[in-house]
C-alpha positions in Angstrom: -81.3 -55.3 44.8 -80.5 -59.1 44.5 -77.8 -58.3 42.0 -76.2 -55.8 44.4 -76.2 -58.4 47.2 -74.6 -61.0 45.0 -71.8 -58.5 44.1 -70.8 -58.1 47.8 -67.7 -60.1 48.6 -68.3 -63.3 50.5 -65.7 -62.4 53.2 -67.6 -59.1 53.9 -70.9 -61.0 54.2 -69.5 -63.5 56.6 -67.8 -60.8 58.7 -71.0 -58.7 58.9 -73.2 -61.7 59.6 -71.0 -63.2 62.4 -70.5 -59.7 63.9 -74.2 -59.1 64.0 -74.8 -62.5 65.6 -72.1 -61.7 68.2 -73.5 -58.3 69.0 -77.0 -59.6 69.4 -75.9 -62.5 71.5 -73.6 -60.3 73.7 -76.4 -57.7 74.1 -79.0 -60.3 75.2 -76.5 -61.9 77.5 -75.4 -58.6 78.9 -78.8 -57.2 79.6 -80.0 -60.5 81.1 -76.8 -60.6 83.3 -77.3 -57.1 84.5 -80.9 -57.8 85.3 -80.1 -61.0 87.2 -77.2 -59.3 89.1 -79.4 -56.4 90.0 -82.2 -58.6 91.3 -79.8 -60.8 93.2 -78.1 -57.7 94.7 -81.4 -56.2 95.9 -82.4 -59.6 97.4 -79.1 -59.8 99.2 -79.5 -56.2 100.5 -83.1 -57.0 101.7 -81.9 -60.1 103.6 -79.1 -58.1 105.1 -81.4 -55.3 106.2 -83.8 -57.8 107.7 -81.0 -59.5 109.7 -79.8 -56.1 110.9 -83.4 -55.2 112.0 -83.7 -58.5 113.9 -80.3 -57.7 115.6 -81.4 -54.2 116.5 -84.7 -55.6 117.9 -82.8 -57.8 120.3 -80.4 -55.2 121.7 -81.0 -54.4 125.4 -80.1 -50.7 124.8 -83.0 -50.3 122.4 -85.4 -52.1 124.7 -84.3 -49.9 127.7 -84.5 -46.7 125.6 -88.0 -47.5 124.5 -89.1 -48.2 128.1 -87.8 -44.8 129.2 -90.0 -43.0 126.6 -87.4 -40.4 125.9 -86.8 -40.7 122.2 -84.5 -37.8 121.6 -82.0 -38.5 124.4 -82.2 -42.3 124.6 -83.5 -44.0 121.5 -82.1 -41.6 118.8 -78.4 -41.8 119.9 -78.4 -45.6 120.1 -80.1 -45.9 116.6 -77.7 -43.4 115.0 -74.7 -45.3 116.4 -76.1 -48.5 115.0 -76.7 -46.9 111.6 -73.1 -45.6 111.3 -71.6 -48.9 112.4 -73.7 -51.0 110.0 -73.6 -48.7 107.0 -77.4 -48.6 106.7 -79.1 -45.4 105.4 -81.8 -45.5 108.0 -82.5 -47.0 111.4 -86.0 -46.2 112.6 -87.6 -47.3 115.9 -91.4 -47.0 116.2 -93.6 -47.7 119.2 -96.8 -49.6 119.2 -98.7 -46.4 118.3 -96.7 -46.0 115.1 -94.7 -43.0 116.5 -91.1 -42.7 115.4 -88.7 -42.8 118.3 -85.6 -42.4 116.1 -84.9 -41.3 112.5 -81.8 -40.1 110.5 -83.7 -36.8 110.0 -84.2 -35.4 113.6 -87.3 -33.5 112.5 -89.1 -36.7 111.8 -88.7 -37.9 115.4 -91.9 -38.1 117.5 -94.0 -38.1 114.2 -96.4 -40.7 112.9 -94.8 -43.4 110.7 -96.8 -43.1 107.5 -94.9 -45.3 105.0 -97.6 -47.9 105.3 -95.5 -51.1 105.4 -95.5 -51.5 109.2 -98.9 -53.1 109.8 -97.7 -56.8 109.9 -94.6 -55.9 111.9 -96.8 -54.3 114.6 -98.4 -57.7 114.8 -95.2 -59.5 115.4 -94.0 -60.5 111.9 -90.5 -60.0 110.4 -90.1 -59.3 106.7 -88.5 -57.3 103.9 -90.3 -54.3 102.4 -89.7 -52.0 99.4 -91.2 -48.6 100.0 -90.8 -44.8 99.7 -89.7 -42.9 102.7 -88.7 -39.3 103.4 -85.3 -39.8 101.8 -86.6 -41.7 98.7 -87.2 -45.3 97.7 -85.5 -47.9 99.9 -85.3 -51.6 100.7 -85.9 -52.2 104.4 -86.2 -55.0 106.9 -88.8 -54.8 109.7 -88.6 -56.8 112.9 -90.8 -56.6 116.1 -89.2 -55.6 119.4 -90.3 -57.5 122.6 -89.5 -56.7 126.2 -88.3 -59.1 128.8 -91.9 -60.4 129.4 -92.4 -61.2 125.8 -94.7 -58.2 125.2 -94.2 -56.3 121.9 -93.1 -52.8 122.6 -92.2 -51.6 119.1 -90.7 -52.2 115.7 -87.1 -51.9 114.4 -86.8 -50.7 110.8 -83.4 -50.9 109.1 -83.1 -49.9 105.4 -80.9 -48.8 102.5 -81.8 -46.3 99.8 -82.1 -47.6 96.2 -79.8 -44.8 95.1 -77.1 -46.2 97.4 -77.6 -49.7 96.1 -77.4 -48.4 92.5 -74.2 -46.5 93.3 -72.7 -49.8 94.5 -74.0 -51.6 91.4 -72.3 -49.2 89.0 -69.0 -51.0 89.7 -70.6 -54.3 88.8 -72.2 -52.9 85.7 -68.9 -51.4 84.6 -67.2 -54.8 85.0 -70.0 -56.5 83.1 -69.9 -54.0 80.3 -66.1 -54.3 80.1 -66.4 -58.1 79.8 -69.1 -57.7 77.1 -66.9 -55.2 75.2 -64.0 -57.7 75.3 -66.3 -60.5 74.1 -67.6 -58.3 71.3 -64.1 -57.4 70.2 -63.0 -61.1 70.2 -66.2 -62.0 68.3 -65.4 -59.4 65.6 -61.8 -60.6 65.3 -63.0 -64.2 65.1 -65.5 -63.2 62.4 -62.7 -61.6 60.4 -60.4 -64.6 60.8 -63.3 -67.0 60.0 -64.1 -65.2 56.8 -60.5 -65.2 55.7 -60.2 -68.9 56.5 -63.3 -69.7 54.5 -62.0 -67.5 51.7 -58.7 -69.3 51.7 -60.4 -72.8 51.8 -62.3 -72.0 48.6 -59.2 -70.4 47.0 -60.5 -66.9 47.0 -63.5 -67.7 44.8 -67.0 -66.1 45.2 -70.1 -68.3 45.3 -71.1 -67.4 41.8 -67.6 -68.3 40.6 -67.9 -71.7 42.4 -71.3 -72.3 40.8 -69.9 -71.5 37.3 -66.9 -73.8 37.9 -69.3 -76.6 39.0 -71.4 -76.2 35.9 -68.4 -76.1 33.6 -67.0 -79.2 35.3 -70.3 -81.0 34.9 -70.5 -80.1 31.3 -66.9 -81.1 30.7 -67.1 -84.5 32.4 -70.4 -85.3 30.7 -68.9 -84.5 27.3 -66.1 -87.0 27.7 -66.8 -90.2 25.9 -64.7 -92.3 28.3 -66.5 -93.5 31.4 -65.7 -91.6 34.6 -66.7 -92.7 38.1 -65.6 -91.4 41.5 -66.1 -92.6 45.1 -65.7 -90.9 48.4 -63.6 -92.0 51.5 -66.6 -94.2 52.6 -66.6 -96.1 49.2 -69.8 -94.5 48.2 -70.3 -93.3 44.6 -70.1 -89.5 44.4 -70.1 -89.0 40.6 -70.3 -90.7 37.3 -70.8 -89.4 33.7 -72.9 -90.7 30.8 -70.0 -92.8 29.5 -69.9 -94.7 32.8 -73.6 -95.0 32.9 -73.6 -96.7 29.5 -70.6 -98.9 30.1 -71.5 -100.0 33.6 -75.3 -99.9 33.3 -75.8 -97.8 36.5 -78.6 -95.3 37.1 -78.8 -91.9 38.8 -80.0 -93.7 41.9 -76.5 -95.1 42.5 -75.3 -91.8 43.8 -74.3 -92.1 47.5 -74.6 -95.9 47.4 -71.6 -98.2 48.1 -69.6 -99.1 45.0 -69.9 -102.8 45.8 -73.7 -102.7 45.5 -73.7 -101.2 42.0 -70.5 -102.2 40.3 -67.7 -104.7 40.9 -65.0 -102.3 39.9 -62.9 -103.4 42.9 -59.8 -101.4 41.8 -61.5 -98.2 43.1 -61.6 -99.5 46.7 -58.1 -101.0 46.4 -56.7 -97.6 45.4 -58.7 -95.9 48.1 -57.1 -98.2 50.7 -53.5 -98.1 49.3 -53.4 -94.5 48.1 -51.4 -95.7 45.0 -52.6 -94.9 41.5 -53.0 -97.8 39.1 -53.0 -97.6 35.3 -54.3 -99.8 32.5 -56.1 -102.3 34.8 -57.9 -104.6 32.4 -61.4 -106.0 32.9 -64.0 -107.9 31.0 -67.5 -106.5 31.2 -70.3 -108.4 29.5 -67.7 -109.9 27.2 -66.3 -106.4 26.4 -62.8 -105.6 27.4 -62.3 -102.3 29.3 -59.2 -100.7 30.7 -59.4 -98.5 33.9 -57.0 -95.9 35.1 -57.6 -95.2 38.8 -56.0 -92.5 40.9 -56.6 -91.5 44.5 -58.2 -88.1 45.4 -55.7 -86.6 47.9 -56.6 -83.5 49.9 -54.1 -82.0 52.3 -52.1 -85.2 52.3 -55.1 -87.4 53.1 -56.9 -89.8 50.7 -60.5 -88.6 50.4 -61.7 -90.8 47.6 -60.7 -92.3 44.2 -61.6 -91.7 40.6 -61.5 -94.1 37.6 -61.6 -93.5 33.9 -62.2 -96.4 31.6 -62.9 -97.2 28.0 -63.8 -100.2 25.9 -60.8 -99.9 23.5 -57.3 -99.9 25.1 -54.1 -98.3 24.0 -52.6 -101.8 23.7 -55.4 -102.8 21.2 -54.7 -99.6 19.2 -51.0 -100.3 19.3 -51.6 -103.9 18.2 -53.8 -102.7 15.4 -51.1 -100.3 14.3 -48.4 -102.9 14.5 -50.1 -106.0 13.1 -53.5 -104.9 11.7 -53.9 -101.9 9.5 -50.2 -101.4 9.0 -49.6 -104.9 8.0 -52.7 -105.0 5.8 -51.6 -101.9 4.0 -48.1 -103.3 3.5 -49.6 -106.5 2.2 -51.7 -104.5 -0.3 -48.6 -102.7 -1.5 -46.9 -106.0 -2.0 -49.9 -107.3 -3.9 -49.9 -104.2 -6.0 -46.2 -104.7 -6.8 -46.9 -108.3 -7.8 -49.7 -107.3 -10.1 -47.6 -104.6 -11.7 -45.0 -107.2 -12.5 -47.7 -109.4 -14.0 -49.1 -106.6 -16.0 -45.7 -105.8 -17.4 -45.3 -109.4 -18.4 -48.7 -109.4 -20.2 -47.8 -106.1 -21.9 -44.5 -107.6 -23.2 -46.2 -110.8 -24.5 -48.8 -108.6 -26.4 -46.1 -106.4 -27.8 -44.3 -109.4 -29.3 -47.7 -110.7 -30.5 -47.6 -113.9 -28.4 -51.3 -113.7 -27.8 -51.9 -117.3 -26.9 -49.1 -117.2 -24.3 -50.6 -113.9 -22.9 -54.0 -115.5 -22.5 -52.6 -118.6 -20.8 -50.5 -116.4 -18.5 -53.5 -114.3 -17.6 -55.6 -117.4 -16.8 -52.8 -118.8 -14.7 -52.3 -115.6 -12.8 -55.9 -115.0 -12.0 -57.0 -118.5 -11.3 -55.5 -118.8 -7.9 -56.4 -115.2 -6.9 -60.0 -115.8 -8.0 -60.2 -119.0 -6.0 -59.0 -117.2 -2.9 -61.4 -114.3 -3.4 -64.3 -116.8 -3.7 -63.3 -119.3 -1.0 -62.1 -117.1 1.8 -65.2 -114.9 2.3 -67.4 -118.1 2.4 -65.2 -119.7 5.0 -64.4 -116.6 7.1 -67.1 -114.0 7.7 -64.8 -111.3 9.1 -63.6 -108.9 6.3 -60.6 -107.8 8.3 -59.3 -111.4 8.7 -60.0 -112.1 5.0 -58.1 -109.0 4.0 -55.2 -110.0 6.3 -54.9 -113.5 4.8 -55.1 -112.2 1.2 -52.4 -109.7 1.9 -50.2 -112.2 3.7 -50.6 -114.8 0.9 -49.4 -112.2 -1.7 -46.5 -111.1 0.6 -45.5 -114.7 1.2 -45.5 -115.5 -2.6 -43.1 -112.6 -3.2 -40.8 -113.9 -0.6 -40.9 -117.5 -1.9 -43.2 -118.9 0.8 -46.4 -120.8 0.1 -49.4 -120.4 2.5 -51.9 -123.2 2.6 -55.3 -122.7 4.2 -57.1 -125.7 5.6 -60.2 -126.5 3.4 -62.2 -127.1 6.6 -61.4 -123.6 7.9 -64.6 -121.9 9.1 -65.3 -118.8 11.2 -68.8 -117.4 11.4 -68.5 -114.7 14.1 -66.2 -113.4 16.8 -67.2 -112.9 20.5 -67.1 -109.4 21.9 -64.1 -110.3 24.2 -62.1 -111.4 21.1 -62.9 -109.1 18.2 -61.4 -108.5 14.8 -58.5 -106.4 16.2 -57.6 -109.2 18.6 -57.7 -111.9 15.9 -55.7 -109.8 13.4 -53.1 -109.2 16.2 -52.8 -112.9 16.9 -53.0 -114.3 13.3 -50.9 -111.5 11.9 -48.1 -111.9 14.3 -48.0 -115.7 13.8 -48.0 -115.4 10.0 -45.4 -112.6 10.1 -43.0 -114.7 12.3 -43.5 -117.8 10.2 -42.9 -116.0 6.9 -39.8 -114.2 8.2 -38.4 -117.4 9.7 -38.8 -119.3 6.4 -37.8 -116.5 4.1 -34.6 -115.8 6.0 -33.4 -119.4 6.0 -35.0 -121.3 3.0 -34.1 -120.7 -0.6 -37.6 -121.6 -1.7 -39.8 -124.5 -0.7 -41.0 -122.8 2.5 -44.6 -123.6 3.6 -47.0 -122.2 6.1 -50.2 -124.0 7.1 -53.3 -122.2 8.5 -56.4 -123.6 10.1 -59.2 -121.6 11.8 -62.2 -123.5 13.2 -65.1 -123.2 15.6 -65.5 -126.4 17.7 -66.6 -127.3 21.3 -67.6 -123.7 22.1 -64.2 -122.3 21.3 -62.2 -120.9 18.4 -59.1 -122.9 17.4 -56.3 -121.3 15.4 -53.4 -123.4 14.1 -50.4 -121.9 12.3 -47.4 -124.2 11.5 -44.4 -123.9 9.3 -41.4 -125.9 8.1 -38.9 -123.4 9.1 -35.8 -123.7 11.3 -37.7 -123.8 14.6 -37.3 -121.5 17.6 -33.8 -121.3 19.0 -33.6 -123.4 22.3 -32.1 -120.4 24.3 -35.3 -118.3 23.9 -38.1 -120.9 23.8 -39.0 -120.4 27.4 -39.3 -116.6 27.0 -40.7 -116.1 23.6 -43.8 -114.2 25.0 -41.7 -111.8 27.0 -41.4 -108.3 25.8 -38.2 -107.8 23.9 -37.4 -111.5 23.4 -36.3 -112.1 19.8 -33.7 -113.8 17.6 -33.9 -111.0 15.0 -31.9 -108.2 16.7 -32.6 -105.2 18.8 -36.0 -103.4 19.0 -37.8 -106.6 18.2 -39.8 -109.1 20.3 -43.1 -107.0 20.5 -45.4 -109.0 18.3 -45.6 -112.2 20.3 -45.8 -110.2 23.5 -48.9 -108.3 22.3 -50.4 -111.5 20.9 -50.0 -113.3 24.2 -51.7 -110.4 26.0 -54.7 -110.5 23.7 -55.0 -114.3 24.2 -54.7 -113.9 28.0 -57.4 -111.1 28.0 -59.8 -113.5 26.2 -59.0 -116.3 28.7 -57.5 -118.3 25.9 -54.7 -120.8 25.8 -51.7 -121.2 23.5 -49.5 -124.2 22.9 -46.1 -124.1 21.1 -44.3 -127.0 19.5 -41.0 -126.4 17.9 -38.3 -128.7 16.6 -34.9 -127.5 15.3 -34.8 -127.6 11.5 -38.3 -129.2 11.3 -40.6 -126.2 12.0 -42.8 -124.6 14.6 -46.6 -124.8 15.2 -48.7 -122.5 17.4 -52.2 -123.6 18.5 -54.5 -121.0 20.1 -57.8 -121.8 21.8 -60.3 -119.0 22.6 -63.6 -119.6 24.5 -66.7 -118.2 22.8 -68.6 -117.3 26.0 -67.7 -115.6 29.3 -70.5 -115.8 31.8 -69.3 -113.2 34.4 -67.0 -110.4 35.1 -63.4 -111.6 35.6 -60.3 -109.5 36.1 -57.0 -109.9 34.4 -54.0 -109.9 36.8 
């Protein structure tokens, strides 16, 4: 039974339900209206009959006719004339003995009045009565008749039959029924239109389809690793997934609470107010960098909320890793492999010509420096990615005739969360790449690069200097702008990405360059960030 009910279309359910409510409401209102109108009409008829009875009781003709005591020739003609003029169904005059002196039915004249509602009227009272008479049930007014001396001489009874009243009420009932029928028709039409409107608002979906879509949406959003959080038009949190819960540290109790109370992701409220989407907004959260994409939720042209997706690794970081991290590291390893292949060929040649002593000396000379680097660097720098980058760059520089010297005091124990290995590889890799290229392109040997990495005064200091030609004066002011380079088209990306990484970590960079004397870059990165801060 429940399955059958669920299979009935929603529009049909709404139409039937609304129509049933309209029918019930119209029926109750109609019956009550007819009842009230009938009661009011009978009350009005009773008051009218009483007023006519009082009028008849004051007529001199009636008083004179009663005093003559000739009912048939005096009272009856006057009473019938009054009945025809007033439209009443009966005008009856009785004397103090209860004898009828007039009646619409002549045979009833000079007979005893036996209806039973005349007792109070014979004692001087005027009132309305509902009683049965010879012609059927009627509503009548009774009024005492007094002579000129104030003595009561009879009673005037004026009435209207209930059948006559009902006949007149049929017109009212017809009008009421017609109005109710119109109301019922309008209600049915409204029910149909309402059901269609609701159906259109939910895009023709049935409740079970909506429930399925909601469950699918919930499962889909919860399965996304990126954080998702949404607010409504009143800046209250309406949804967040597990990714947002982990990154922002919010709980299920945050639903329907203002976003400002639970999370300072102000970009949500900004987008809600402006209605303009914003992409790649960068934040620092507990020393971790996240990037938020925020778009407004627009329904029928009106901003009804905003939704943000965010992650702890940005596209820029991945691009930097591609450009200056893994890619450069692999290239450096290839260069190192090429260098060792050359050395192996040299050793093989010395052995073939049986110059064994020379081969041994060459091997010792070739491996000594590499062994020193492999021993020294991991002790001074505890980040494998940075060590790998330096080893690769040193080998690459040697192939290109450039000598890289590492400060013996170099030391790096750990990196903060807001400036991780990817960021340091991006910064150091770009500085070394630019220094090596600048020297290799201009010097015919003798090029030198100096590197120093140290932790001091709660910050990381990185120094890279070279004895190259220096930065051309015409581009010094814009070296960190995207596309600025002295090496041709499609260049000028490295320093731009490096500067962004430093800015995200709230670091500083100083550049000193002298023409034909070299260039030095000094970078300072704070080790601790105590609160949320937004990058502009």
